[in-house]
Each structure stands twice: as C-alpha cells, then as structure tokens.
mmCIF entry with sequence, helices, sheets and N, C-alpha, C, O atoms, coordinates in Angstrom:
data_MODEL
# 
_entry.id   MODEL 
# 
_entity.id                         1 
_entity.type                       polymer 
_entity.pdbx_number_of_molecules   1 
# 
_entity_poly.entity_id                      1 
_entity_poly.type                           'polypeptide(L)' 
_entity_poly.nstd_linkage                   no 
_entity_poly.nstd_monomer                   no 
_entity_poly.pdbx_seq_one_letter_code       MAINPTCDKCGSELVEFGAIILSPPDKDGNVKKLHICKGCYKELAEWLN 
_entity_poly.pdbx_seq_one_letter_code_can   MAINPTCDKCGSELVEFGAIILSPPDKDGNVKKLHICKGCYKELAEWLN 
_entity_poly.pdbx_strand_id                 A 
# 
loop_
_entity_poly_seq.entity_id 
_entity_poly_seq.num 
_entity_poly_seq.mon_id 
_entity_poly_seq.hetero 
1 1  MET n 
1 2  ALA n 
1 3  ILE n 
1 4  ASN n 
1 5  PRO n 
1 6  THR n 
1 7  CYS n 
1 8  ASP n 
1 9  LYS n 
1 10 CYS n 
1 11 GLY n 
1 12 SER n 
1 13 GLU n 
1 14 LEU n 
1 15 VAL n 
1 16 GLU n 
1 17 PHE n 
1 18 GLY n 
1 19 ALA n 
1 20 ILE n 
1 21 ILE n 
1 22 LEU n 
1 23 SER n 
1 24 PRO n 
1 25 PRO n 
1 26 ASP n 
1 27 LYS n 
1 28 ASP n 
1 29 GLY n 
1 30 ASN n 
1 31 VAL n 
1 32 LYS n 
1 33 LYS n 
1 34 LEU n 
1 35 HIS n 
1 36 ILE n 
1 37 CYS n 
1 38 LYS n 
1 39 GLY n 
1 40 CYS n 
1 41 TYR n 
1 42 LYS n 
1 43 GLU n 
1 44 LEU n 
1 45 ALA n 
1 46 GLU n 
1 47 TRP n 
1 48 LEU n 
1 49 ASN n 
# 
_struct_asym.id          A 
_struct_asym.entity_id   1 
# 
_struct_conf.conf_type_id            HELX_P 
_struct_conf.id                      HELX_P1 
_struct_conf.pdbx_PDB_helix_id       AA1 
_struct_conf.beg_label_comp_id       LYS 
_struct_conf.beg_label_asym_id       A 
_struct_conf.beg_label_seq_id        38 
_struct_conf.pdbx_beg_PDB_ins_code   ? 
_struct_conf.end_label_comp_id       LEU 
_struct_conf.end_label_asym_id       A 
_struct_conf.end_label_seq_id        48 
_struct_conf.pdbx_end_PDB_ins_code   ? 
_struct_conf.beg_auth_comp_id        LYS 
_struct_conf.beg_auth_asym_id        A 
_struct_conf.beg_auth_seq_id         38 
_struct_conf.end_auth_comp_id        LEU 
_struct_conf.end_auth_asym_id        A 
_struct_conf.end_auth_seq_id         48 
_struct_conf.pdbx_PDB_helix_class    1 
_struct_conf.details                 ? 
_struct_conf.pdbx_PDB_helix_length   11 
# 
_struct_conf_type.id          HELX_P 
_struct_conf_type.criteria    ? 
_struct_conf_type.reference   ? 
# 
_struct_sheet.id               AA1 
_struct_sheet.type             ? 
_struct_sheet.number_strands   2 
_struct_sheet.details          ? 
# 
_struct_sheet_order.sheet_id     AA1 
_struct_sheet_order.range_id_1   1 
_struct_sheet_order.range_id_2   2 
_struct_sheet_order.offset       ? 
_struct_sheet_order.sense        anti-parallel 
# 
loop_
_struct_sheet_range.sheet_id 
_struct_sheet_range.id 
_struct_sheet_range.beg_label_comp_id 
_struct_sheet_range.beg_label_asym_id 
_struct_sheet_range.beg_label_seq_id 
_struct_sheet_range.pdbx_beg_PDB_ins_code 
_struct_sheet_range.end_label_comp_id 
_struct_sheet_range.end_label_asym_id 
_struct_sheet_range.end_label_seq_id 
_struct_sheet_range.pdbx_end_PDB_ins_code 
_struct_sheet_range.beg_auth_comp_id 
_struct_sheet_range.beg_auth_asym_id 
_struct_sheet_range.beg_auth_seq_id 
_struct_sheet_range.end_auth_comp_id 
_struct_sheet_range.end_auth_asym_id 
_struct_sheet_range.end_auth_seq_id 
AA1 1 ALA A 19 ? LEU A 22 ? ALA A 19 LEU A 22 
AA1 2 LYS A 33 ? ILE A 36 ? LYS A 33 ILE A 36 
# 
loop_
_atom_site.group_PDB 
_atom_site.id 
_atom_site.type_symbol 
_atom_site.label_atom_id 
_atom_site.label_alt_id 
_atom_site.label_comp_id 
_atom_site.label_asym_id 
_atom_site.label_entity_id 
_atom_site.label_seq_id 
_atom_site.pdbx_PDB_ins_code 
_atom_site.Cartn_x 
_atom_site.Cartn_y 
_atom_site.Cartn_z 
_atom_site.occupancy 
_atom_site.B_iso_or_equiv 
_atom_site.pdbx_formal_charge 
_atom_site.auth_seq_id 
_atom_site.auth_comp_id 
_atom_site.auth_asym_id 
_atom_site.auth_atom_id 
_atom_site.pdbx_PDB_model_num 
ATOM 1   N N  . MET A 1 1  ? -50.169 -7.628  -31.730 1.00 0.00 ? 1  MET A N  1 
ATOM 2   C CA . MET A 1 1  ? -51.054 -7.581  -30.580 1.00 0.00 ? 1  MET A CA 1 
ATOM 3   C C  . MET A 1 1  ? -50.587 -6.460  -29.648 1.00 0.00 ? 1  MET A C  1 
ATOM 4   O O  . MET A 1 1  ? -49.437 -6.454  -29.208 1.00 0.00 ? 1  MET A O  1 
ATOM 5   N N  . ALA A 1 2  ? -51.460 -5.531  -29.354 1.00 0.00 ? 2  ALA A N  1 
ATOM 6   C CA . ALA A 1 2  ? -51.124 -4.381  -28.510 1.00 0.00 ? 2  ALA A CA 1 
ATOM 7   C C  . ALA A 1 2  ? -51.270 -4.731  -27.033 1.00 0.00 ? 2  ALA A C  1 
ATOM 8   O O  . ALA A 1 2  ? -52.091 -5.562  -26.645 1.00 0.00 ? 2  ALA A O  1 
ATOM 9   N N  . ILE A 1 3  ? -50.460 -4.079  -26.235 1.00 0.00 ? 3  ILE A N  1 
ATOM 10  C CA . ILE A 1 3  ? -50.562 -4.224  -24.783 1.00 0.00 ? 3  ILE A CA 1 
ATOM 11  C C  . ILE A 1 3  ? -51.431 -3.082  -24.277 1.00 0.00 ? 3  ILE A C  1 
ATOM 12  O O  . ILE A 1 3  ? -51.190 -1.923  -24.617 1.00 0.00 ? 3  ILE A O  1 
ATOM 13  N N  . ASN A 1 4  ? -52.438 -3.394  -23.472 1.00 0.00 ? 4  ASN A N  1 
ATOM 14  C CA . ASN A 1 4  ? -53.332 -2.387  -22.910 1.00 0.00 ? 4  ASN A CA 1 
ATOM 15  C C  . ASN A 1 4  ? -53.217 -2.405  -21.389 1.00 0.00 ? 4  ASN A C  1 
ATOM 16  O O  . ASN A 1 4  ? -54.031 -3.039  -20.718 1.00 0.00 ? 4  ASN A O  1 
ATOM 17  N N  . PRO A 1 5  ? -52.216 -1.717  -20.837 1.00 0.00 ? 5  PRO A N  1 
ATOM 18  C CA . PRO A 1 5  ? -52.043 -1.742  -19.384 1.00 0.00 ? 5  PRO A CA 1 
ATOM 19  C C  . PRO A 1 5  ? -53.199 -1.036  -18.679 1.00 0.00 ? 5  PRO A C  1 
ATOM 20  O O  . PRO A 1 5  ? -53.786 -0.094  -19.211 1.00 0.00 ? 5  PRO A O  1 
ATOM 21  N N  . THR A 1 6  ? -53.510 -1.502  -17.489 1.00 0.00 ? 6  THR A N  1 
ATOM 22  C CA . THR A 1 6  ? -54.569 -0.888  -16.689 1.00 0.00 ? 6  THR A CA 1 
ATOM 23  C C  . THR A 1 6  ? -54.027 -0.477  -15.334 1.00 0.00 ? 6  THR A C  1 
ATOM 24  O O  . THR A 1 6  ? -53.025 -1.013  -14.860 1.00 0.00 ? 6  THR A O  1 
ATOM 25  N N  . CYS A 1 7  ? -54.700 0.476   -14.720 1.00 0.00 ? 7  CYS A N  1 
ATOM 26  C CA . CYS A 1 7  ? -54.340 0.946   -13.384 1.00 0.00 ? 7  CYS A CA 1 
ATOM 27  C C  . CYS A 1 7  ? -54.637 -0.164  -12.381 1.00 0.00 ? 7  CYS A C  1 
ATOM 28  O O  . CYS A 1 7  ? -55.736 -0.719  -12.375 1.00 0.00 ? 7  CYS A O  1 
ATOM 29  N N  . ASP A 1 8  ? -53.668 -0.486  -11.538 1.00 0.00 ? 8  ASP A N  1 
ATOM 30  C CA . ASP A 1 8  ? -53.858 -1.538  -10.538 1.00 0.00 ? 8  ASP A CA 1 
ATOM 31  C C  . ASP A 1 8  ? -54.760 -1.093  -9.388  1.00 0.00 ? 8  ASP A C  1 
ATOM 32  O O  . ASP A 1 8  ? -55.161 -1.924  -8.573  1.00 0.00 ? 8  ASP A O  1 
ATOM 33  N N  . LYS A 1 9  ? -55.087 0.192   -9.302  1.00 0.00 ? 9  LYS A N  1 
ATOM 34  C CA . LYS A 1 9  ? -55.982 0.669   -8.242  1.00 0.00 ? 9  LYS A CA 1 
ATOM 35  C C  . LYS A 1 9  ? -57.422 0.761   -8.733  1.00 0.00 ? 9  LYS A C  1 
ATOM 36  O O  . LYS A 1 9  ? -58.318 0.173   -8.127  1.00 0.00 ? 9  LYS A O  1 
ATOM 37  N N  . CYS A 1 10 ? -57.659 1.501   -9.837  1.00 0.00 ? 10 CYS A N  1 
ATOM 38  C CA . CYS A 1 10 ? -59.041 1.727   -10.287 1.00 0.00 ? 10 CYS A CA 1 
ATOM 39  C C  . CYS A 1 10 ? -59.446 0.867   -11.482 1.00 0.00 ? 10 CYS A C  1 
ATOM 40  O O  . CYS A 1 10 ? -60.632 0.754   -11.789 1.00 0.00 ? 10 CYS A O  1 
ATOM 41  N N  . GLY A 1 11 ? -58.471 0.263   -12.157 1.00 0.00 ? 11 GLY A N  1 
ATOM 42  C CA . GLY A 1 11 ? -58.770 -0.616  -13.277 1.00 0.00 ? 11 GLY A CA 1 
ATOM 43  C C  . GLY A 1 11 ? -58.922 0.061   -14.624 1.00 0.00 ? 11 GLY A C  1 
ATOM 44  O O  . GLY A 1 11 ? -59.149 -0.618  -15.626 1.00 0.00 ? 11 GLY A O  1 
ATOM 45  N N  . SER A 1 12 ? -58.802 1.392   -14.679 1.00 0.00 ? 12 SER A N  1 
ATOM 46  C CA . SER A 1 12 ? -58.948 2.081   -15.962 1.00 0.00 ? 12 SER A CA 1 
ATOM 47  C C  . SER A 1 12 ? -57.724 1.841   -16.839 1.00 0.00 ? 12 SER A C  1 
ATOM 48  O O  . SER A 1 12 ? -56.616 1.630   -16.345 1.00 0.00 ? 12 SER A O  1 
ATOM 49  N N  . GLU A 1 13 ? -57.948 1.880   -18.153 1.00 0.00 ? 13 GLU A N  1 
ATOM 50  C CA . GLU A 1 13 ? -56.843 1.699   -19.091 1.00 0.00 ? 13 GLU A CA 1 
ATOM 51  C C  . GLU A 1 13 ? -55.914 2.904   -19.021 1.00 0.00 ? 13 GLU A C  1 
ATOM 52  O O  . GLU A 1 13 ? -56.371 4.046   -18.959 1.00 0.00 ? 13 GLU A O  1 
ATOM 53  N N  . LEU A 1 14 ? -54.615 2.648   -19.030 1.00 0.00 ? 14 LEU A N  1 
ATOM 54  C CA . LEU A 1 14 ? -53.627 3.723   -18.987 1.00 0.00 ? 14 LEU A CA 1 
ATOM 55  C C  . LEU A 1 14 ? -53.411 4.237   -20.402 1.00 0.00 ? 14 LEU A C  1 
ATOM 56  O O  . LEU A 1 14 ? -52.689 3.625   -21.189 1.00 0.00 ? 14 LEU A O  1 
ATOM 57  N N  . VAL A 1 15 ? -54.045 5.378   -20.726 1.00 0.00 ? 15 VAL A N  1 
ATOM 58  C CA . VAL A 1 15 ? -53.900 5.957   -22.057 1.00 0.00 ? 15 VAL A CA 1 
ATOM 59  C C  . VAL A 1 15 ? -52.706 6.900   -22.123 1.00 0.00 ? 15 VAL A C  1 
ATOM 60  O O  . VAL A 1 15 ? -52.260 7.254   -23.214 1.00 0.00 ? 15 VAL A O  1 
ATOM 61  N N  . GLU A 1 16 ? -52.183 7.311   -20.970 1.00 0.00 ? 16 GLU A N  1 
ATOM 62  C CA . GLU A 1 16 ? -50.948 8.085   -20.885 1.00 0.00 ? 16 GLU A CA 1 
ATOM 63  C C  . GLU A 1 16 ? -50.177 7.592   -19.669 1.00 0.00 ? 16 GLU A C  1 
ATOM 64  O O  . GLU A 1 16 ? -50.747 6.934   -18.798 1.00 0.00 ? 16 GLU A O  1 
ATOM 65  N N  . PHE A 1 17 ? -48.892 7.904   -19.604 1.00 0.00 ? 17 PHE A N  1 
ATOM 66  C CA . PHE A 1 17 ? -48.065 7.413   -18.512 1.00 0.00 ? 17 PHE A CA 1 
ATOM 67  C C  . PHE A 1 17 ? -48.580 7.912   -17.170 1.00 0.00 ? 17 PHE A C  1 
ATOM 68  O O  . PHE A 1 17 ? -48.960 9.075   -17.034 1.00 0.00 ? 17 PHE A O  1 
ATOM 69  N N  . GLY A 1 18 ? -48.591 7.044   -16.201 1.00 0.00 ? 18 GLY A N  1 
ATOM 70  C CA . GLY A 1 18 ? -48.977 7.389   -14.843 1.00 0.00 ? 18 GLY A CA 1 
ATOM 71  C C  . GLY A 1 18 ? -47.771 7.239   -13.931 1.00 0.00 ? 18 GLY A C  1 
ATOM 72  O O  . GLY A 1 18 ? -46.784 7.962   -14.069 1.00 0.00 ? 18 GLY A O  1 
ATOM 73  N N  . ALA A 1 19 ? -47.856 6.289   -12.989 1.00 0.00 ? 19 ALA A N  1 
ATOM 74  C CA . ALA A 1 19 ? -46.766 6.082   -12.041 1.00 0.00 ? 19 ALA A CA 1 
ATOM 75  C C  . ALA A 1 19 ? -46.598 4.595   -11.774 1.00 0.00 ? 19 ALA A C  1 
ATOM 76  O O  . ALA A 1 19 ? -47.490 3.790   -12.043 1.00 0.00 ? 19 ALA A O  1 
ATOM 77  N N  . ILE A 1 20 ? -45.447 4.254   -11.245 1.00 0.00 ? 20 ILE A N  1 
ATOM 78  C CA . ILE A 1 20 ? -45.147 2.880   -10.837 1.00 0.00 ? 20 ILE A CA 1 
ATOM 79  C C  . ILE A 1 20 ? -44.879 2.903   -9.342  1.00 0.00 ? 20 ILE A C  1 
ATOM 80  O O  . ILE A 1 20 ? -44.126 3.744   -8.849  1.00 0.00 ? 20 ILE A O  1 
ATOM 81  N N  . ILE A 1 21 ? -45.495 1.979   -8.626  1.00 0.00 ? 21 ILE A N  1 
ATOM 82  C CA . ILE A 1 21 ? -45.280 1.850   -7.187  1.00 0.00 ? 21 ILE A CA 1 
ATOM 83  C C  . ILE A 1 21 ? -44.576 0.522   -6.946  1.00 0.00 ? 21 ILE A C  1 
ATOM 84  O O  . ILE A 1 21 ? -44.991 -0.511  -7.471  1.00 0.00 ? 21 ILE A O  1 
ATOM 85  N N  . LEU A 1 22 ? -43.516 0.552   -6.156  1.00 0.00 ? 22 LEU A N  1 
ATOM 86  C CA . LEU A 1 22 ? -42.788 -0.666  -5.796  1.00 0.00 ? 22 LEU A CA 1 
ATOM 87  C C  . LEU A 1 22 ? -43.022 -0.974  -4.330  1.00 0.00 ? 22 LEU A C  1 
ATOM 88  O O  . LEU A 1 22 ? -42.954 -0.087  -3.479  1.00 0.00 ? 22 LEU A O  1 
ATOM 89  N N  . SER A 1 23 ? -43.300 -2.239  -4.039  1.00 0.00 ? 23 SER A N  1 
ATOM 90  C CA . SER A 1 23 ? -43.497 -2.666  -2.657  1.00 0.00 ? 23 SER A CA 1 
ATOM 91  C C  . SER A 1 23 ? -42.146 -2.903  -1.989  1.00 0.00 ? 23 SER A C  1 
ATOM 92  O O  . SER A 1 23 ? -41.124 -3.006  -2.667  1.00 0.00 ? 23 SER A O  1 
ATOM 93  N N  . PRO A 1 24 ? -42.143 -2.987  -0.669  1.00 0.00 ? 24 PRO A N  1 
ATOM 94  C CA . PRO A 1 24 ? -40.915 -3.427  0.002   1.00 0.00 ? 24 PRO A CA 1 
ATOM 95  C C  . PRO A 1 24 ? -40.643 -4.889  -0.377  1.00 0.00 ? 24 PRO A C  1 
ATOM 96  O O  . PRO A 1 24 ? -41.576 -5.629  -0.689  1.00 0.00 ? 24 PRO A O  1 
ATOM 97  N N  . PRO A 1 25 ? -39.398 -5.299  -0.351  1.00 0.00 ? 25 PRO A N  1 
ATOM 98  C CA . PRO A 1 25 ? -39.099 -6.703  -0.659  1.00 0.00 ? 25 PRO A CA 1 
ATOM 99  C C  . PRO A 1 25 ? -39.700 -7.640  0.386   1.00 0.00 ? 25 PRO A C  1 
ATOM 100 O O  . PRO A 1 25 ? -39.752 -7.316  1.573   1.00 0.00 ? 25 PRO A O  1 
ATOM 101 N N  . ASP A 1 26 ? -40.155 -8.812  -0.076  1.00 0.00 ? 26 ASP A N  1 
ATOM 102 C CA . ASP A 1 26 ? -40.616 -9.821  0.875   1.00 0.00 ? 26 ASP A CA 1 
ATOM 103 C C  . ASP A 1 26 ? -39.409 -10.604 1.393   1.00 0.00 ? 26 ASP A C  1 
ATOM 104 O O  . ASP A 1 26 ? -38.267 -10.263 1.085   1.00 0.00 ? 26 ASP A O  1 
ATOM 105 N N  . LYS A 1 27 ? -39.659 -11.643 2.172   1.00 0.00 ? 27 LYS A N  1 
ATOM 106 C CA . LYS A 1 27 ? -38.553 -12.399 2.788   1.00 0.00 ? 27 LYS A CA 1 
ATOM 107 C C  . LYS A 1 27 ? -37.643 -13.068 1.760   1.00 0.00 ? 27 LYS A C  1 
ATOM 108 O O  . LYS A 1 27 ? -36.493 -13.392 2.059   1.00 0.00 ? 27 LYS A O  1 
ATOM 109 N N  . ASP A 1 28 ? -38.170 -13.277 0.531   1.00 0.00 ? 28 ASP A N  1 
ATOM 110 C CA . ASP A 1 28 ? -37.370 -13.882 -0.534  1.00 0.00 ? 28 ASP A CA 1 
ATOM 111 C C  . ASP A 1 28 ? -36.729 -12.843 -1.452  1.00 0.00 ? 28 ASP A C  1 
ATOM 112 O O  . ASP A 1 28 ? -36.066 -13.195 -2.427  1.00 0.00 ? 28 ASP A O  1 
ATOM 113 N N  . GLY A 1 29 ? -36.929 -11.565 -1.138  1.00 0.00 ? 29 GLY A N  1 
ATOM 114 C CA . GLY A 1 29 ? -36.351 -10.495 -1.937  1.00 0.00 ? 29 GLY A CA 1 
ATOM 115 C C  . GLY A 1 29 ? -37.179 -10.080 -3.143  1.00 0.00 ? 29 GLY A C  1 
ATOM 116 O O  . GLY A 1 29 ? -36.722 -9.288  -3.967  1.00 0.00 ? 29 GLY A O  1 
ATOM 117 N N  . ASN A 1 30 ? -38.400 -10.612 -3.253  1.00 0.00 ? 30 ASN A N  1 
ATOM 118 C CA . ASN A 1 30 ? -39.264 -10.256 -4.381  1.00 0.00 ? 30 ASN A CA 1 
ATOM 119 C C  . ASN A 1 30 ? -39.977 -8.936  -4.112  1.00 0.00 ? 30 ASN A C  1 
ATOM 120 O O  . ASN A 1 30 ? -40.400 -8.662  -2.989  1.00 0.00 ? 30 ASN A O  1 
ATOM 121 N N  . VAL A 1 31 ? -40.104 -8.127  -5.151  1.00 0.00 ? 31 VAL A N  1 
ATOM 122 C CA . VAL A 1 31 ? -40.765 -6.827  -5.063  1.00 0.00 ? 31 VAL A CA 1 
ATOM 123 C C  . VAL A 1 31 ? -41.958 -6.837  -6.003  1.00 0.00 ? 31 VAL A C  1 
ATOM 124 O O  . VAL A 1 31 ? -41.858 -7.308  -7.136  1.00 0.00 ? 31 VAL A O  1 
ATOM 125 N N  . LYS A 1 32 ? -43.092 -6.316  -5.535  1.00 0.00 ? 32 LYS A N  1 
ATOM 126 C CA . LYS A 1 32 ? -44.280 -6.221  -6.374  1.00 0.00 ? 32 LYS A CA 1 
ATOM 127 C C  . LYS A 1 32 ? -44.294 -4.850  -7.048  1.00 0.00 ? 32 LYS A C  1 
ATOM 128 O O  . LYS A 1 32 ? -44.049 -3.836  -6.394  1.00 0.00 ? 32 LYS A O  1 
ATOM 129 N N  . LYS A 1 33 ? -44.581 -4.811  -8.357  1.00 0.00 ? 33 LYS A N  1 
ATOM 130 C CA . LYS A 1 33 ? -44.635 -3.563  -9.115  1.00 0.00 ? 33 LYS A CA 1 
ATOM 131 C C  . LYS A 1 33 ? -46.076 -3.310  -9.531  1.00 0.00 ? 33 LYS A C  1 
ATOM 132 O O  . LYS A 1 33 ? -46.718 -4.165  -10.140 1.00 0.00 ? 33 LYS A O  1 
ATOM 133 N N  . LEU A 1 34 ? -46.580 -2.119  -9.192  1.00 0.00 ? 34 LEU A N  1 
ATOM 134 C CA . LEU A 1 34 ? -47.946 -1.742  -9.531  1.00 0.00 ? 34 LEU A CA 1 
ATOM 135 C C  . LEU A 1 34 ? -47.929 -0.521  -10.443 1.00 0.00 ? 34 LEU A C  1 
ATOM 136 O O  . LEU A 1 34 ? -47.110 0.381   -10.269 1.00 0.00 ? 34 LEU A O  1 
ATOM 137 N N  . HIS A 1 35 ? -48.826 -0.498  -11.407 1.00 0.00 ? 35 HIS A N  1 
ATOM 138 C CA . HIS A 1 35 ? -48.982 0.653   -12.301 1.00 0.00 ? 35 HIS A CA 1 
ATOM 139 C C  . HIS A 1 35 ? -50.242 1.391   -11.878 1.00 0.00 ? 35 HIS A C  1 
ATOM 140 O O  . HIS A 1 35 ? -51.282 0.767   -11.668 1.00 0.00 ? 35 HIS A O  1 
ATOM 141 N N  . ILE A 1 36 ? -50.163 2.724   -11.749 1.00 0.00 ? 36 ILE A N  1 
ATOM 142 C CA . ILE A 1 36 ? -51.354 3.498   -11.419 1.00 0.00 ? 36 ILE A CA 1 
ATOM 143 C C  . ILE A 1 36 ? -51.493 4.681   -12.377 1.00 0.00 ? 36 ILE A C  1 
ATOM 144 O O  . ILE A 1 36 ? -50.505 5.203   -12.894 1.00 0.00 ? 36 ILE A O  1 
ATOM 145 N N  . CYS A 1 37 ? -52.738 5.088   -12.599 1.00 0.00 ? 37 CYS A N  1 
ATOM 146 C CA . CYS A 1 37 ? -53.017 6.211   -13.495 1.00 0.00 ? 37 CYS A CA 1 
ATOM 147 C C  . CYS A 1 37 ? -52.705 7.531   -12.792 1.00 0.00 ? 37 CYS A C  1 
ATOM 148 O O  . CYS A 1 37 ? -52.456 7.563   -11.587 1.00 0.00 ? 37 CYS A O  1 
ATOM 149 N N  . LYS A 1 38 ? -52.724 8.616   -13.564 1.00 0.00 ? 38 LYS A N  1 
ATOM 150 C CA . LYS A 1 38 ? -52.417 9.934   -13.004 1.00 0.00 ? 38 LYS A CA 1 
ATOM 151 C C  . LYS A 1 38 ? -53.423 10.337  -11.928 1.00 0.00 ? 38 LYS A C  1 
ATOM 152 O O  . LYS A 1 38 ? -53.046 10.952  -10.930 1.00 0.00 ? 38 LYS A O  1 
ATOM 153 N N  . GLY A 1 39 ? -54.690 9.998   -12.121 1.00 0.00 ? 39 GLY A N  1 
ATOM 154 C CA . GLY A 1 39 ? -55.713 10.334  -11.128 1.00 0.00 ? 39 GLY A CA 1 
ATOM 155 C C  . GLY A 1 39 ? -55.471 9.637   -9.803  1.00 0.00 ? 39 GLY A C  1 
ATOM 156 O O  . GLY A 1 39 ? -55.562 10.263  -8.747  1.00 0.00 ? 39 GLY A O  1 
ATOM 157 N N  . CYS A 1 40 ? -55.163 8.353   -9.846  1.00 0.00 ? 40 CYS A N  1 
ATOM 158 C CA . CYS A 1 40 ? -54.893 7.602   -8.616  1.00 0.00 ? 40 CYS A CA 1 
ATOM 159 C C  . CYS A 1 40 ? -53.588 8.062   -7.980  1.00 0.00 ? 40 CYS A C  1 
ATOM 160 O O  . CYS A 1 40 ? -53.467 8.077   -6.755  1.00 0.00 ? 40 CYS A O  1 
ATOM 161 N N  . TYR A 1 41 ? -52.604 8.441   -8.809  1.00 0.00 ? 41 TYR A N  1 
ATOM 162 C CA . TYR A 1 41 ? -51.359 8.964   -8.252  1.00 0.00 ? 41 TYR A CA 1 
ATOM 163 C C  . TYR A 1 41 ? -51.620 10.265  -7.506  1.00 0.00 ? 41 TYR A C  1 
ATOM 164 O O  . TYR A 1 41 ? -51.068 10.490  -6.429  1.00 0.00 ? 41 TYR A O  1 
ATOM 165 N N  . LYS A 1 42 ? -52.461 11.124  -8.079  1.00 0.00 ? 42 LYS A N  1 
ATOM 166 C CA . LYS A 1 42 ? -52.780 12.394  -7.425  1.00 0.00 ? 42 LYS A CA 1 
ATOM 167 C C  . LYS A 1 42 ? -53.413 12.137  -6.058  1.00 0.00 ? 42 LYS A C  1 
ATOM 168 O O  . LYS A 1 42 ? -53.053 12.790  -5.079  1.00 0.00 ? 42 LYS A O  1 
ATOM 169 N N  . GLU A 1 43 ? -54.355 11.191  -5.983  1.00 0.00 ? 43 GLU A N  1 
ATOM 170 C CA . GLU A 1 43 ? -54.980 10.832  -4.702  1.00 0.00 ? 43 GLU A CA 1 
ATOM 171 C C  . GLU A 1 43 ? -53.935 10.311  -3.719  1.00 0.00 ? 43 GLU A C  1 
ATOM 172 O O  . GLU A 1 43 ? -53.946 10.685  -2.546  1.00 0.00 ? 43 GLU A O  1 
ATOM 173 N N  . LEU A 1 44 ? -53.037 9.454   -4.190  1.00 0.00 ? 44 LEU A N  1 
ATOM 174 C CA . LEU A 1 44 ? -51.997 8.895   -3.332  1.00 0.00 ? 44 LEU A CA 1 
ATOM 175 C C  . LEU A 1 44 ? -51.069 9.990   -2.822  1.00 0.00 ? 44 LEU A C  1 
ATOM 176 O O  . LEU A 1 44 ? -50.726 10.015  -1.640  1.00 0.00 ? 44 LEU A O  1 
ATOM 177 N N  . ALA A 1 45 ? -50.660 10.897  -3.711  1.00 0.00 ? 45 ALA A N  1 
ATOM 178 C CA . ALA A 1 45 ? -49.755 11.984  -3.324  1.00 0.00 ? 45 ALA A CA 1 
ATOM 179 C C  . ALA A 1 45 ? -50.412 12.893  -2.287  1.00 0.00 ? 45 ALA A C  1 
ATOM 180 O O  . ALA A 1 45 ? -49.756 13.321  -1.337  1.00 0.00 ? 45 ALA A O  1 
ATOM 181 N N  . GLU A 1 46 ? -51.704 13.192  -2.458  1.00 0.00 ? 46 GLU A N  1 
ATOM 182 C CA . GLU A 1 46 ? -52.419 14.014  -1.480  1.00 0.00 ? 46 GLU A CA 1 
ATOM 183 C C  . GLU A 1 46 ? -52.499 13.297  -0.138  1.00 0.00 ? 46 GLU A C  1 
ATOM 184 O O  . GLU A 1 46 ? -52.337 13.921  0.911   1.00 0.00 ? 46 GLU A O  1 
ATOM 185 N N  . TRP A 1 47 ? -52.751 11.981  -0.165  1.00 0.00 ? 47 TRP A N  1 
ATOM 186 C CA . TRP A 1 47 ? -52.840 11.198  1.064   1.00 0.00 ? 47 TRP A CA 1 
ATOM 187 C C  . TRP A 1 47 ? -51.489 11.171  1.789   1.00 0.00 ? 47 TRP A C  1 
ATOM 188 O O  . TRP A 1 47 ? -51.439 11.241  3.017   1.00 0.00 ? 47 TRP A O  1 
ATOM 189 N N  . LEU A 1 48 ? -50.400 11.069  1.026   1.00 0.00 ? 48 LEU A N  1 
ATOM 190 C CA . LEU A 1 48 ? -49.069 11.016  1.628   1.00 0.00 ? 48 LEU A CA 1 
ATOM 191 C C  . LEU A 1 48 ? -48.652 12.346  2.240   1.00 0.00 ? 48 LEU A C  1 
ATOM 192 O O  . LEU A 1 48 ? -47.881 12.374  3.200   1.00 0.00 ? 48 LEU A O  1 
ATOM 193 N N  . ASN A 1 49 ? -49.151 13.439  1.696   1.00 0.00 ? 49 ASN A N  1 
ATOM 194 C CA . ASN A 1 49 ? -48.805 14.764  2.223   1.00 0.00 ? 49 ASN A CA 1 
ATOM 195 C C  . ASN A 1 49 ? -49.729 15.062  3.348   1.00 0.00 ? 49 ASN A C  1 
ATOM 196 O O  . ASN A 1 49 ? -49.635 16.127  3.958   1.00 0.00 ? 49 ASN A O  1 
# 
C-alpha cells in the first residue's frame, strides 16, 4: 500500500518533495508538523520576505 501525502495548505498530492513547517510547541510541548508543496512554499516564502 503506497502512501500518497498531500499538501496541508492546498490539498494537492505531493509528487515531489516540498517543505515541512513546524508549529511552536503548545503548553504540553507538542509540535504540529505540516507538509506543503513547492508552490505553496513559494507563496509562503514571498509572504515572509
């Protein structure tokens, strides 16, 4: 059974490596991990700059 990861922002299937975003820890020390595609990463990087 194959794993078909999807972008947590746009929902498209990740056919090539994109990026991983880590949230700040919550009060219990848990961190949320999000996978995003290259297109969404590009938008995020432009927004951050």
